[in-house]
Every structure is written in structure tokens, then in C-alpha cells.
C-alpha positions as CSV (number, residue, x, y, z in Angstrom):
1,X,120.2,117.4,90.8
2,X,119.6,116.4,94.5
3,X,118.6,113.1,95.8
4,X,115.6,112.6,98.1
5,X,114.8,109.6,100.2
6,X,111.3,108.3,100.2
7,X,109.9,106.1,103.0
8,X,107.5,103.4,102.1
9,X,104.1,103.7,103.7
10,X,103.0,100.4,105.2
11,X,99.4,99.4,105.9
12,X,98.8,98.3,109.5
13,X,96.2,95.7,110.3
14,X,95.3,95.3,114.0
15,X,94.4,91.9,115.4
16,X,90.9,92.2,116.8
17,X,91.9,91.3,120.3
18,X,94.9,93.6,120.4
19,X,94.9,95.4,123.7
20,X,97.4,98.3,124.1
21,X,95.5,100.5,126.6
22,X,98.3,100.3,129.2
23,X,100.9,101.5,126.7
24,X,98.7,103.6,124.3
25,X,101.1,106.5,124.0
26,X,104.1,104.3,123.2
27,X,102.0,102.1,120.9
28,X,100.8,105.1,118.8
29,X,104.4,106.3,118.4
30,X,105.7,102.9,117.4
31,X,102.7,102.2,115.1
32,X,103.5,105.5,113.3
33,X,107.2,104.5,112.9
34,X,106.2,101.1,111.5
35,X,103.7,102.6,109.1
36,X,106.6,104.8,107.7
37,X,108.8,101.7,107.6
38,X,111.1,103.3,110.1
39,X,112.2,100.0,111.7
40,X,115.3,101.5,113.1
41,X,113.5,104.0,115.3
42,X,111.0,101.3,116.4
43,X,114.0,99.1,117.4
44,X,112.6,96.2,115.4
45,X,114.2,92.7,115.8
46,X,113.3,89.4,114.2
47,X,112.5,86.7,116.6
48,X,114.8,83.8,115.9
49,X,113.3,80.7,114.2
50,X,109.9,82.4,113.6
51,X,108.1,84.7,111.1
52,X,107.6,87.2,113.9
53,X,109.2,90.5,114.7
54,X,109.0,92.7,117.8
55,X,109.2,96.4,118.1
56,X,110.3,98.1,121.4
57,X,107.5,100.1,123.0
58,X,109.5,101.0,126.1
59,X,112.1,99.4,128.5
60,X,109.8,96.4,129.4
61,X,107.2,96.1,126.7
62,X,107.2,94.9,123.1
63,X,104.8,94.8,120.1
64,X,104.7,91.5,118.3
65,X,104.0,91.7,114.5
66,X,104.6,90.0,111.2
67,X,104.7,90.9,107.5
68,X,101.8,89.8,105.3
69,X,100.1,90.5,102.0
70,X,96.6,91.9,101.9
71,X,94.9,92.9,98.7
72,X,98.2,92.7,96.8
73,X,100.0,95.0,99.2
74,X,102.6,94.3,101.8
75,X,101.3,95.2,105.3
76,X,102.1,94.6,108.9
77,X,99.8,92.5,111.2
78,X,100.0,94.0,114.7
79,X,99.3,91.0,116.9
80,X,100.0,91.5,120.5
81,X,101.6,93.6,123.2
82,X,104.1,91.6,125.2
83,X,104.3,93.0,128.7
84,X,107.4,92.6,130.8
85,X,109.2,90.5,128.3
86,X,106.8,87.6,128.9
87,X,107.3,86.0,125.4
88,X,106.2,82.5,126.6
89,X,102.6,83.5,127.4
């Protein structure tokens, strides 16, 4: 009997003001990886001392998100694109 791996499908909830037009191709790729719980490919890292995580869109830009429950399911809240590593904005 062989073993198979199964990826968890994660619901994504987009913040209403989330603007990713400048990096739409990279955003769609990373959103797909996150929805499949493929955090390694999305280069996800937890932001120290917070409940937030970031995924790498490209060399300079990151996607800020957090885990949450919605209708008794675990989901990801996609919050903001951080351009040029400007985390303090």
C-alpha cells in the first residue's frame, strides 16, 4: 500500500483595500501557494513579536497576512502588499 500526501486547502480572505496591481502576477502565484498550504514555496516567515506572517512576492516585495477562523474554518487574511521592504509604513 502506497502513501500519498494531501495538501490542506486554505480559504483566502482579501482585505477590501488590498492593492496588488503592481505585482499581480507574483501575487496570484503566491496566493495559489498559500491556498494549498505550500508555505515553503511562498517563502513564509513569521514576523517576530506579532501574529503576522509575510510571504515573498519577489526580491523586494512581500505579502502580509495572518491566520484566522471564519465560519469554523481556518483561513488566511491577506492584508497588504509591502513594497520595497517598507514594513514601518
